[in-house]
C-alpha positions as a Python dict, from the first residue, in 0.01 Angstrom:
ca = {
    (1, 'E'): (0, 0, 0),
    (2, 'E'): (171, 169, 295),
    (3, 'R'): (-101, 41, 530),
    (4, 'R'): (-47, -313, 403),
    (5, 'S'): (327, -287, 468),
    (6, 'I'): (272, -159, 822),
    (7, 'C'): (32, -443, 903),
    (8, 'L'): (268, -701, 755),
    (9, 'A'): (557, -564, 966),
    (10, 'R'): (347, -590, 1286),
    (11, 'L'): (234, -945, 1213),
    (12, 'P'): (402, -1205, 1438),
    (13, 'T'): (553, -1517, 1287),
    (14, 'E'): (295, -1787, 1218),
    (15, 'P'): (307, -2050, 1493),
    (16, 'S'): (402, -2409, 1421),
    (17, 'P'): (115, -2654, 1365),
    (18, 'N'): (257, -2843, 1665),
    (19, 'D'): (223, -2542, 1897),
    (20, 'P'): (-14, -2651, 2177),
    (21, 'N'): (-181, -2306, 2176),
    (22, 'V'): (-258, -2283, 1806),
    (23, 'C'): (-592, -2185, 1649),
    (24, 'F'): (-641, -2254, 1280),
    (25, 'L'): (-854, -2010, 1082),
    (26, 'I'): (-975, -2041, 723),
    (27, 'F'): (-1083, -1711, 569),
    (28, 'R'): (-1340, -1699, 287),
    (29, 'F'): (-1344, -1379, 83),
    (30, 'P'): (-1623, -1210, -117),
    (31, 'N'): (-1456, -1308, -446),
    (32, 'G'): (-1471, -1679, -352),
    (33, 'S'): (-1102, -1718, -270),
    (34, 'S'): (-975, -1839, 65),
    (35, 'L'): (-664, -1823, 283),
    (36, 'Q'): (-567, -2010, 595),
    (37, 'R'): (-335, -1923, 880),
    (38, 'R'): (-250, -2036, 1229),
    (39, 'F'): (-264, -1797, 1525),
    (40, 'V'): (-186, -1837, 1895),
    (41, 'S'): (-501, -1838, 2109),
    (42, 'K'): (-357, -1549, 2316),
    (43, 'D'): (-322, -1328, 2003),
    (44, 'T'): (-566, -1040, 1990),
    (45, 'M'): (-814, -1000, 1709),
    (46, 'N'): (-596, -710, 1599),
    (47, 'V'): (-335, -967, 1486),
    (48, 'V'): (-605, -1133, 1273),
    (49, 'F'): (-707, -794, 1134),
    (50, 'D'): (-341, -712, 1056),
    (51, 'F'): (-314, -1040, 865),
    (52, 'L'): (-623, -955, 659),
    (53, 'E'): (-509, -595, 605),
    (54, 'S'): (-171, -725, 484),
    (55, 'K'): (-367, -916, 219),
    (56, 'G'): (-543, -598, 101),
    (57, 'F'): (-869, -602, 299),
    (58, 'N'): (-945, -276, 480),
    (59, 'M'): (-1102, -413, 798),
    (60, 'E'): (-1173, -70, 950),
    (61, 'C'): (-1382, 67, 666),
    (62, 'N'): (-1492, -195, 416),
    (63, 'F'): (-1508, -543, 566),
    (64, 'D'): (-1628, -736, 869),
    (65, 'L'): (-1511, -1072, 996),
    (66, 'V'): (-1803, -1303, 1071),
    (67, 'S'): (-1886, -1665, 1144),
    (68, 'H'): (-2210, -1810, 1016),
    (69, 'Y'): (-2279, -2065, 1287),
    (70, 'P'): (-2319, -1944, 1541),
    (71, 'K'): (-2368, -1612, 1367),
    (72, 'R'): (-2117, -1367, 1515),
    (73, 'V'): (-1929, -1054, 1413),
    (74, 'F'): (-1570, -1035, 1538),
    (75, 'D'): (-1517, -662, 1576),
    (76, 'D'): (-1325, -595, 1897),
    (77, 'P'): (-953, -578, 1811),
    (78, 'T'): (-849, -584, 2179),
    (79, 'R'): (-996, -925, 2266),
    (80, 'T'): (-792, -1240, 2234),
    (81, 'L'): (-896, -1528, 2013),
    (82, 'E'): (-957, -1728, 2328),
    (83, 'E'): (-1187, -1455, 2468),
    (84, 'V'): (-1401, -1460, 2153),
    (85, 'G'): (-1436, -1838, 2171),
    (86, 'L'): (-1152, -1949, 1943),
    (87, 'F'): (-978, -2186, 2180),
    (88, 'T'): (-662, -2387, 2132),
    (89, 'G'): (-721, -2655, 1874),
    (90, 'T'): (-1007, -2463, 1714),
    (91, 'K'): (-1045, -2486, 1339),
    (92, 'L'): (-1299, -2234, 1211),
    (93, 'I'): (-1407, -2096, 878),
    (94, 'V'): (-1469, -1723, 904),
    (95, 'F'): (-1604, -1499, 632),
    (96, 'V'): (-1471, -1161, 528),
    (97, 'Q'): (-1781, -975, 409),
    (98, 'E'): (-1840, -629, 277),
    (99, 'K'): (-2001, -420, 551),
    (100, 'Q'): (-2312, -335, 348),
    (101, 'M'): (-2380, -709, 298),
    (102, 'L'): (-2442, -769, 668),
    (103, 'N'): (-2796, -766, 801),
    (104, 'V'): (-2741, -608, 1142),
    (105, 'T'): (-3064, -752, 1286),
    (106, 'E'): (-2937, -1105, 1217),
    (107, 'T'): (-2585, -1068, 1352),
    (108, 'Q'): (-2458, -1061, 1703),
    (109, 'S'): (-2134, -907, 1816),
    (110, 'V'): (-1907, -1120, 2027),
    (111, 'E'): (-1916, -979, 2377),
}
């Protein structure tokens, strides 16, 4: 609970949908639920991880953030959304999966 509060406090305000630098992400969770949020393309992946942690998902230990096509694992918290290929105007569905569910031979980290 304390970790969630810390991540929520660090989370920047969600940008306006009219912001010219906005990326729109839809998150699908293992239980079938989903959330959506806008981020600025210059935000680091750590901002995305903070958002997910504030919702109760321990991204360091239990979950990975992946896209299915192309198949990628987003695991470097220091890279910006733009650096990992989430450019301004991007709308992407990403999946929050339990770490043991990933087949490492079929996934590719974003470099």
